[in-house]
N, CA, C and O atoms as CSV, one atom per row, in Angstrom:
chain,resi,resn,atom,element,x,y,z
A,1,MET,N,N,5.743,-11.008,1.830
A,1,MET,CA,C,5.241,-9.953,2.699
A,1,MET,C,C,3.947,-9.415,2.123
A,1,MET,O,O,3.886,-9.087,0.938
A,2,ALA,N,N,2.936,-9.322,2.923
A,2,ALA,CA,C,1.628,-8.842,2.498
A,2,ALA,C,C,1.543,-7.327,2.634
A,2,ALA,O,O,2.326,-6.707,3.354
A,3,LEU,N,N,0.594,-6.754,1.941
A,3,LEU,CA,C,0.359,-5.326,2.075
A,3,LEU,C,C,-0.130,-5.032,3.483
A,3,LEU,O,O,-0.921,-5.798,4.034
A,4,PRO,N,N,0.330,-3.930,4.073
A,4,PRO,CA,C,-0.101,-3.642,5.441
A,4,PRO,C,C,-1.579,-3.253,5.480
A,4,PRO,O,O,-2.098,-2.615,4.564
A,5,THR,N,N,-2.227,-3.649,6.544
A,5,THR,CA,C,-3.616,-3.291,6.763
A,5,THR,C,C,-3.661,-2.015,7.590
A,5,THR,O,O,-3.020,-1.917,8.636
A,6,ILE,N,N,-4.415,-1.055,7.117
A,6,ILE,CA,C,-4.548,0.209,7.835
A,6,ILE,C,C,-5.865,0.166,8.597
A,6,ILE,O,O,-6.937,0.073,7.999
A,7,THR,N,N,-5.777,0.235,9.908
A,7,THR,CA,C,-6.959,0.188,10.756
A,7,THR,C,C,-7.075,1.506,11.511
A,7,THR,O,O,-6.118,1.973,12.129
A,8,VAL,N,N,-8.248,2.085,11.450
A,8,VAL,CA,C,-8.492,3.343,12.158
A,8,VAL,C,C,-9.580,3.096,13.186
A,8,VAL,O,O,-10.701,2.717,12.847
A,9,SER,N,N,-9.237,3.313,14.437
A,9,SER,CA,C,-10.226,3.151,15.493
A,9,SER,C,C,-10.932,4.491,15.704
A,9,SER,O,O,-10.360,5.541,15.412
A,10,PRO,N,N,-12.149,4.465,16.200
A,10,PRO,CA,C,-12.863,5.723,16.440
A,10,PRO,C,C,-12.106,6.650,17.392
A,10,PRO,O,O,-12.106,7.866,17.201
A,11,SER,N,N,-11.463,6.084,18.413
A,11,SER,CA,C,-10.747,6.943,19.358
A,11,SER,C,C,-9.539,7.614,18.695
A,11,SER,O,O,-9.234,8.769,18.992
A,12,ALA,N,N,-8.847,6.891,17.794
A,12,ALA,CA,C,-7.715,7.494,17.081
A,12,ALA,C,C,-8.196,8.612,16.161
A,12,ALA,O,O,-7.530,9.637,16.022
A,13,ALA,N,N,-9.343,8.415,15.538
A,13,ALA,CA,C,-9.896,9.450,14.671
A,13,ALA,C,C,-10.272,10.691,15.472
A,13,ALA,O,O,-10.004,11.814,15.045
A,14,VAL,N,N,-10.889,10.490,16.630
A,14,VAL,CA,C,-11.263,11.615,17.490
A,14,VAL,C,C,-10.022,12.384,17.936
A,14,VAL,O,O,-10.016,13.615,17.933
A,15,GLN,N,N,-8.968,11.654,18.319
A,15,GLN,CA,C,-7.720,12.317,18.735
A,15,GLN,C,C,-7.108,13.102,17.582
A,15,GLN,O,O,-6.586,14.197,17.787
A,16,ALA,N,N,-7.167,12.554,16.375
A,16,ALA,CA,C,-6.627,13.261,15.217
A,16,ALA,C,C,-7.424,14.540,14.948
A,16,ALA,O,O,-6.839,15.585,14.663
A,17,TYR,N,N,-8.744,14.463,15.038
A,17,TYR,CA,C,-9.571,15.661,14.861
A,17,TYR,C,C,-9.257,16.703,15.925
A,17,TYR,O,O,-9.210,17.897,15.627
A,18,ARG,N,N,-9.044,16.271,17.146
A,18,ARG,CA,C,-8.709,17.216,18.224
A,18,ARG,C,C,-7.371,17.899,17.949
A,18,ARG,O,O,-7.238,19.103,18.169
A,19,ARG,N,N,-6.378,17.144,17.470
A,19,ARG,CA,C,-5.074,17.749,17.165
A,19,ARG,C,C,-5.205,18.788,16.054
A,19,ARG,O,O,-4.600,19.858,16.119
A,20,VAL,N,N,-5.990,18.470,15.048
A,20,VAL,CA,C,-6.188,19.417,13.949
A,20,VAL,C,C,-6.932,20.641,14.452
A,20,VAL,O,O,-6.567,21.771,14.127
A,21,ASP,N,N,-7.966,20.425,15.239
A,21,ASP,CA,C,-8.769,21.526,15.756
A,21,ASP,C,C,-7.960,22.442,16.661
A,21,ASP,O,O,-8.165,23.655,16.664
A,22,SER,N,N,-7.031,21.859,17.437
A,22,SER,CA,C,-6.236,22.680,18.354
A,22,SER,C,C,-5.047,23.337,17.667
A,22,SER,O,O,-4.345,24.145,18.275
A,23,GLY,N,N,-4.817,22.995,16.403
A,23,GLY,CA,C,-3.685,23.583,15.691
A,23,GLY,C,C,-2.392,22.828,15.914
A,23,GLY,O,O,-1.346,23.246,15.418
A,24,ALA,N,N,-2.431,21.736,16.641
A,24,ALA,CA,C,-1.231,20.949,16.917
A,24,ALA,C,C,-1.194,19.738,16.008
A,24,ALA,O,O,-0.904,18.621,16.436
A,25,PHE,N,N,-1.494,19.985,14.741
A,25,PHE,CA,C,-1.545,18.883,13.789
A,25,PHE,C,C,-0.158,18.326,13.536
A,25,PHE,O,O,0.798,19.070,13.316
A,26,SER,N,N,-0.064,17.028,13.569
A,26,SER,CA,C,1.174,16.320,13.246
A,26,SER,C,C,0.843,15.277,12.207
A,26,SER,O,O,-0.147,14.559,12.341
A,27,ALA,N,N,1.655,15.184,11.175
A,27,ALA,CA,C,1.407,14.202,10.119
A,27,ALA,C,C,1.594,12.786,10.630
A,27,ALA,O,O,1.142,11.831,9.998
A,28,THR,N,N,2.243,12.645,11.747
A,28,THR,CA,C,2.464,11.302,12.278
A,28,THR,C,C,1.410,10.999,13.314
A,28,THR,O,O,1.186,11.773,14.244
A,29,GLY,N,N,0.769,9.869,13.141
A,29,GLY,CA,C,-0.224,9.420,14.097
A,29,GLY,C,C,0.166,8.048,14.587
A,29,GLY,O,O,0.274,7.118,13.788
A,30,SER,N,N,0.372,7.900,15.835
A,30,SER,CA,C,0.783,6.641,16.455
A,30,SER,C,C,2.027,6.055,15.793
A,30,SER,O,O,2.138,4.840,15.623
A,31,GLY,N,N,2.965,6.935,15.421
A,31,GLY,CA,C,4.253,6.479,14.926
A,31,GLY,C,C,4.321,6.136,13.455
A,31,GLY,O,O,5.372,5.693,12.992
A,32,ALA,N,N,3.251,6.319,12.696
A,32,ALA,CA,C,3.277,5.977,11.276
A,32,ALA,C,C,2.737,7.139,10.465
A,32,ALA,O,O,1.612,7.589,10.683
A,33,ASP,N,N,3.537,7.623,9.532
A,33,ASP,CA,C,3.065,8.694,8.666
A,33,ASP,C,C,2.613,8.110,7.332
A,33,ASP,O,O,2.831,6.931,7.055
A,34,PHE,N,N,1.992,8.933,6.523
A,34,PHE,CA,C,1.454,8.472,5.238
A,34,PHE,C,C,2.565,7.977,4.329
A,34,PHE,O,O,2.424,6.945,3.673
A,35,GLY,N,N,3.674,8.717,4.288
A,35,GLY,CA,C,4.791,8.321,3.435
A,35,GLY,C,C,5.355,6.961,3.826
A,35,GLY,O,O,5.666,6.140,2.963
A,36,GLY,N,N,5.485,6.729,5.126
A,36,GLY,CA,C,5.992,5.444,5.601
A,36,GLY,C,C,5.034,4.306,5.274
A,36,GLY,O,O,5.456,3.217,4.884
A,37,THR,N,N,3.752,4.568,5.435
A,37,THR,CA,C,2.749,3.557,5.105
A,37,THR,C,C,2.771,3.250,3.618
A,37,THR,O,O,2.688,2.090,3.213
A,38,LEU,N,N,2.883,4.289,2.812
A,38,LEU,CA,C,2.941,4.105,1.366
A,38,LEU,C,C,4.201,3.338,0.966
A,38,LEU,O,O,4.152,2.466,0.098
A,39,GLN,N,N,5.316,3.659,1.593
A,39,GLN,CA,C,6.566,2.958,1.290
A,39,GLN,C,C,6.460,1.475,1.651
A,39,GLN,O,O,6.905,0.619,0.886
A,40,ARG,N,N,5.878,1.169,2.801
A,40,ARG,CA,C,5.719,-0.227,3.195
A,40,ARG,C,C,4.789,-0.967,2.229
A,40,ARG,O,O,5.009,-2.141,1.928
A,41,ALA,N,N,3.758,-0.283,1.748
A,41,ALA,CA,C,2.843,-0.912,0.792
A,41,ALA,C,C,3.552,-1.221,-0.521
A,41,ALA,O,O,3.360,-2.294,-1.094
A,42,VAL,N,N,4.365,-0.291,-0.997
A,42,VAL,CA,C,5.104,-0.527,-2.239
A,42,VAL,C,C,6.122,-1.651,-2.040
A,42,VAL,O,O,6.285,-2.504,-2.912
A,43,GLU,N,N,6.803,-1.650,-0.901
A,43,GLU,CA,C,7.751,-2.737,-0.614
A,43,GLU,C,C,7.024,-4.079,-0.559
A,43,GLU,O,O,7.565,-5.095,-0.996
A,44,GLY,N,N,5.812,-4.089,-0.030
A,44,GLY,CA,C,5.016,-5.314,-0.009
A,44,GLY,C,C,4.679,-5.791,-1.413
A,44,GLY,O,O,4.690,-6.992,-1.686
A,45,ALA,N,N,4.377,-4.848,-2.304
A,45,ALA,CA,C,4.090,-5.210,-3.696
A,45,ALA,C,C,5.329,-5.779,-4.373
A,45,ALA,O,O,5.238,-6.753,-5.120
A,46,VAL,N,N,6.475,-5.181,-4.118
A,46,VAL,CA,C,7.730,-5.687,-4.692
A,46,VAL,C,C,8.036,-7.079,-4.145
A,46,VAL,O,O,8.443,-7.968,-4.893
A,47,ASP,N,N,7.841,-7.266,-2.849
A,47,ASP,CA,C,8.076,-8.581,-2.243
A,47,ASP,C,C,7.135,-9.631,-2.822
A,47,ASP,O,O,7.543,-10.771,-3.045
A,48,ALA,N,N,5.884,-9.259,-3.067
A,48,ALA,CA,C,4.931,-10.199,-3.664
A,48,ALA,C,C,5.380,-10.597,-5.065
A,48,ALA,O,O,5.238,-11.752,-5.464
A,49,ASN,N,N,5.923,-9.634,-5.809
A,49,ASN,CA,C,6.423,-9.930,-7.154
A,49,ASN,C,C,7.619,-10.876,-7.088
A,49,ASN,O,O,7.717,-11.818,-7.875
A,50,ARG,N,N,8.520,-10.624,-6.153
A,50,ARG,CA,C,9.692,-11.500,-5.999
A,50,ARG,C,C,9.270,-12.919,-5.609
A,50,ARG,O,O,9.828,-13.901,-6.098
A,51,GLU,N,N,8.282,-13.007,-4.727
A,51,GLU,CA,C,7.798,-14.327,-4.323
A,51,GLU,C,C,7.176,-15.062,-5.506
A,51,GLU,O,O,7.385,-16.264,-5.673
A,52,ALA,N,N,6.411,-14.338,-6.331
A,52,ALA,CA,C,5.804,-14.955,-7.512
A,52,ALA,C,C,6.880,-15.445,-8.474
A,52,ALA,O,O,6.760,-16.530,-9.043
A,53,GLU,N,N,7.932,-14.649,-8.657
A,53,GLU,CA,C,9.023,-15.066,-9.527
A,53,GLU,C,C,9.719,-16.309,-8.976
A,53,GLU,O,O,10.040,-17.226,-9.733
A,54,ALA,N,N,9.953,-16.344,-7.671
A,54,ALA,CA,C,10.618,-17.493,-7.054
A,54,ALA,C,C,9.771,-18.756,-7.202
A,54,ALA,O,O,10.292,-19.825,-7.520
A,55,LYS,N,N,8.458,-18.629,-6.971
A,55,LYS,CA,C,7.573,-19.785,-7.110
A,55,LYS,C,C,7.537,-20.270,-8.561
A,55,LYS,O,O,7.489,-21.471,-8.823
A,56,THR,N,N,7.562,-19.317,-9.500
A,56,THR,CA,C,7.560,-19.684,-10.912
A,56,THR,C,C,8.831,-20.432,-11.273
A,56,THR,O,O,8.781,-21.440,-11.979
A,57,MET,N,N,9.968,-19.948,-10.796
A,57,MET,CA,C,11.238,-20.624,-11.079
A,57,MET,C,C,11.271,-22.026,-10.470
A,57,MET,O,O,11.798,-22.958,-11.077
A,58,GLN,N,N,10.707,-22.172,-9.266
A,58,GLN,CA,C,10.642,-23.498,-8.647
A,58,GLN,C,C,9.792,-24.449,-9.488
A,58,GLN,O,O,10.137,-25.618,-9.659
A,59,ALA,N,N,8.670,-23.930,-10.013
A,59,ALA,CA,C,7.795,-24.770,-10.833
A,59,ALA,C,C,8.471,-25.144,-12.146
A,59,ALA,O,O,8.330,-26.271,-12.622
A,60,ILE,N,N,9.200,-24.206,-12.729
A,60,ILE,CA,C,9.911,-24.501,-13.969
A,60,ILE,C,C,10.968,-25.574,-13.745
A,60,ILE,O,O,11.196,-26.430,-14.599
A,61,ALA,N,N,11.609,-25.513,-12.582
A,61,ALA,CA,C,12.626,-26.509,-12.242
A,61,ALA,C,C,12.011,-27.844,-11.840
A,61,ALA,O,O,12.731,-28.825,-11.652
A,62,GLY,N,N,10.692,-27.892,-11.706
A,62,GLY,CA,C,10.018,-29.128,-11.351
A,62,GLY,C,C,9.874,-29.350,-9.855
A,62,GLY,O,O,9.508,-30.444,-9.424
A,63,ASN,N,N,10.157,-28.323,-9.057
A,63,ASN,CA,C,10.106,-28.470,-7.604
A,63,ASN,C,C,8.885,-27.821,-6.961
A,63,ASN,O,O,8.680,-27.984,-5.758
A,64,GLY,N,N,8.085,-27.106,-7.701
A,64,GLY,CA,C,6.966,-26.382,-7.105
A,64,GLY,C,C,5.640,-26.885,-7.626
A,64,GLY,O,O,5.578,-27.642,-8.594
A,65,SER,N,N,4.588,-26.454,-6.970
A,65,SER,CA,C,3.249,-26.842,-7.420
A,65,SER,C,C,2.616,-25.691,-8.189
A,65,SER,O,O,2.895,-24.522,-7.921
A,66,ILE,N,N,1.783,-26.024,-9.123
A,66,ILE,CA,C,1.123,-25.010,-9.944
A,66,ILE,C,C,0.176,-24.164,-9.107
A,66,ILE,O,O,-0.041,-22.992,-9.415
A,67,THR,N,N,-0.389,-24.740,-8.055
A,67,THR,CA,C,-1.287,-23.993,-7.164
A,67,THR,C,C,-0.534,-22.869,-6.466
A,67,THR,O,O,-1.044,-21.754,-6.353
A,68,ASP,N,N,0.678,-23.158,-5.998
A,68,ASP,CA,C,1.492,-22.130,-5.347
A,68,ASP,C,C,1.848,-21.013,-6.322
A,68,ASP,O,O,1.849,-19.835,-5.964
A,69,VAL,N,N,2.153,-21.404,-7.566
A,69,VAL,CA,C,2.508,-20.407,-8.582
A,69,VAL,C,C,1.324,-19.498,-8.866
A,69,VAL,O,O,1.470,-18.276,-8.886
A,70,VAL,N,N,0.159,-20.080,-9.086
A,70,VAL,CA,C,-1.037,-19.293,-9.412
A,70,VAL,C,C,-1.401,-18.374,-8.248
A,70,VAL,O,O,-1.757,-17.214,-8.458
A,71,THR,N,N,-1.313,-18.888,-7.025
A,71,THR,CA,C,-1.621,-18.068,-5.852
A,71,THR,C,C,-0.654,-16.909,-5.711
A,71,THR,O,O,-1.072,-15.781,-5.453
A,72,ALA,N,N,0.645,-17.174,-5.880
A,72,ALA,CA,C,1.651,-16.119,-5.755
A,72,ALA,C,C,1.497,-15.074,-6.851
A,72,ALA,O,O,1.628,-13.878,-6.590
A,73,VAL,N,N,1.221,-15.513,-8.076
A,73,VAL,CA,C,1.043,-14.571,-9.180
A,73,VAL,C,C,-0.222,-13.729,-8.965
A,73,VAL,O,O,-0.223,-12.534,-9.259
A,74,ALA,N,N,-1.283,-14.336,-8.462
A,74,ALA,CA,C,-2.515,-13.585,-8.190
A,74,ALA,C,C,-2.282,-12.527,-7.118
A,74,ALA,O,O,-2.782,-11.408,-7.226
A,75,LYS,N,N,-1.513,-12.885,-6.070
A,75,LYS,CA,C,-1.196,-11.902,-5.027
A,75,LYS,C,C,-0.366,-10.751,-5.595
A,75,LYS,O,O,-0.605,-9.587,-5.276
A,76,ALA,N,N,0.606,-11.087,-6.438
A,76,ALA,CA,C,1.446,-10.046,-7.034
A,76,ALA,C,C,0.622,-9.146,-7.949
A,76,ALA,O,O,0.821,-7.931,-7.975
A,77,GLU,N,N,-0.300,-9.740,-8.697
A,77,GLU,CA,C,-1.151,-8.953,-9.588
A,77,GLU,C,C,-2.058,-8.014,-8.797
A,77,GLU,O,O,-2.234,-6.854,-9.170
A,78,LEU,N,N,-2.624,-8.510,-7.719
A,78,LEU,CA,C,-3.476,-7.676,-6.871
A,78,LEU,C,C,-2.679,-6.533,-6.246
A,78,LEU,O,O,-3.162,-5.403,-6.174
A,79,ALA,N,N,-1.464,-6.827,-5.797
A,79,ALA,CA,C,-0.611,-5.783,-5.217
A,79,ALA,C,C,-0.284,-4.722,-6.257
A,79,ALA,O,O,-0.293,-3.530,-5.950
A,80,LEU,N,N,0.005,-5.145,-7.491
A,80,LEU,CA,C,0.303,-4.185,-8.553
A,80,LEU,C,C,-0.922,-3.337,-8.888
A,80,LEU,O,O,-0.808,-2.123,-9.055
A,81,GLN,N,N,-2.077,-3.959,-8.985
A,81,GLN,CA,C,-3.301,-3.211,-9.276
A,81,GLN,C,C,-3.602,-2.188,-8.182
A,81,GLN,O,O,-4.025,-1.069,-8.473
A,82,THR,N,N,-3.385,-2.569,-6.933
A,82,THR,CA,C,-3.596,-1.651,-5.818
A,82,THR,C,C,-2.625,-0.485,-5.884
A,82,THR,O,O,-3.012,0.665,-5.676
A,83,THR,N,N,-1.368,-0.780,-6.174
A,83,THR,CA,C,-0.353,0.271,-6.280
A,83,THR,C,C,-0.694,1.247,-7.396
A,83,THR,O,O,-0.576,2.459,-7.221
A,84,VAL,N,N,-1.112,0.726,-8.536
A,84,VAL,CA,C,-1.473,1.590,-9.667
A,84,VAL,C,C,-2.700,2.433,-9.327
A,84,VAL,O,O,-2.760,3.607,-9.694
A,85,ALA,N,N,-3.673,1.857,-8.638
A,85,ALA,CA,C,-4.870,2.612,-8.254
A,85,ALA,C,C,-4.523,3.748,-7.304
A,85,ALA,O,O,-5.038,4.857,-7.448
A,86,VAL,N,N,-3.652,3.480,-6.332
A,86,VAL,CA,C,-3.239,4.531,-5.394
A,86,VAL,C,C,-2.471,5.618,-6.144
A,86,VAL,O,O,-2.695,6.807,-5.918
A,87,ARG,N,N,-1.573,5.213,-7.029
A,87,ARG,CA,C,-0.817,6.196,-7.818
A,87,ARG,C,C,-1.760,7.071,-8.633
A,87,ARG,O,O,-1.596,8.290,-8.668
A,88,ASP,N,N,-2.741,6.465,-9.285
A,88,ASP,CA,C,-3.686,7.229,-10.090
A,88,ASP,C,C,-4.458,8.233,-9.244
A,88,ASP,O,O,-4.707,9.358,-9.677
A,89,ARG,N,N,-4.838,7.818,-8.026
A,89,ARG,CA,C,-5.574,8.732,-7.140
A,89,ARG,C,C,-4.698,9.890,-6.679
A,89,ARG,O,O,-5.166,11.024,-6.578
A,90,VAL,N,N,-3.435,9.611,-6.401
A,90,VAL,CA,C,-2.513,10.675,-5.981
A,90,VAL,C,C,-2.299,11.659,-7.119
A,90,VAL,O,O,-2.306,12.870,-6.899
A,91,VAL,N,N,-2.109,11.154,-8.333
A,91,VAL,CA,C,-1.922,12.030,-9.491
A,91,VAL,C,C,-3.185,12.860,-9.720
A,91,VAL,O,O,-3.095,14.057,-9.995
A,92,GLN,N,N,-4.346,12.245,-9.610
A,92,GLN,CA,C,-5.601,12.988,-9.798
A,92,GLN,C,C,-5.765,14.068,-8.731
A,92,GLN,O,O,-6.199,15.178,-9.040
A,93,ALA,N,N,-5.424,13.760,-7.479
A,93,ALA,CA,C,-5.513,14.755,-6.413
A,93,ALA,C,C,-4.562,15.915,-6.681
A,93,ALA,O,O,-4.925,17.075,-6.482
A,94,TYR,N,N,-3.350,15.609,-7.132
A,94,TYR,CA,C,-2.384,16.667,-7.463
A,94,TYR,C,C,-2.925,17.541,-8.586
A,94,TYR,O,O,-2.833,18.767,-8.517
A,95,GLN,N,N,-3.485,16.921,-9.618
A,95,GLN,CA,C,-4.035,17.701,-10.731
A,95,GLN,C,C,-5.204,18.566,-10.275
A,95,GLN,O,O,-5.347,19.702,-10.727
A,96,ASP,N,N,-6.036,18.042,-9.388
A,96,ASP,CA,C,-7.159,18.835,-8.861
A,96,ASP,C,C,-6.660,20.029,-8.069
A,96,ASP,O,O,-7.217,21.122,-8.169
A,97,ILE,N,N,-5.617,19.826,-7.287
A,97,ILE,CA,C,-5.050,20.929,-6.503
A,97,ILE,C,C,-4.462,21.983,-7.431
A,97,ILE,O,O,-4.617,23.181,-7.192
A,98,MET,N,N,-3.791,21.544,-8.486
A,98,MET,CA,C,-3.175,22.492,-9.419
A,98,MET,C,C,-4.218,23.294,-10.180
A,98,MET,O,O,-3.926,24.402,-10.630
A,99,LYS,N,N,-5.417,22.769,-10.334
A,99,LYS,CA,C,-6.491,23.484,-11.045
A,99,LYS,C,C,-7.184,24.515,-10.170
A,99,LYS,O,O,-7.931,25.357,-10.670
A,100,MET,N,N,-6.940,24.453,-8.864
A,100,MET,CA,C,-7.611,25.379,-7.949
A,100,MET,C,C,-7.116,26.800,-8.174
A,100,MET,O,O,-5.920,27.025,-8.364
A,101,PRO,N,N,-8.038,27.757,-8.151
A,101,PRO,CA,C,-7.599,29.157,-8.298
A,101,PRO,C,C,-6.874,29.618,-7.028
A,101,PRO,O,O,-7.175,29.184,-5.916
A,102,ILE,N,N,-5.939,30.487,-7.236
A,102,ILE,CA,C,-5.149,30.994,-6.097
A,102,ILE,C,C,-5.878,32.114,-5.411
A,102,ILE,O,O,-5.378,32.669,-4.433
């Protein structure tokens, strides 16, 4: 499973701005909230890791190709790096908010 692609169309952005401006802000936009998107991304990273492990085991058993193993491991590594980058940004945002004067 690949990481989900988040696409924002100009019309969706305009509608979101209108909802915020009118005070009818909803965290859910077109059926997907940030938490759900984040959860799907993490699940995608876990799935990529499982796929890399499966391909590695197949290669060790002599049934897989080294190209498949390298590709799967590279995808898993990229997913992990993305997850860590998002986590770091969330932690930094939280720390910035906590530093704000009341």
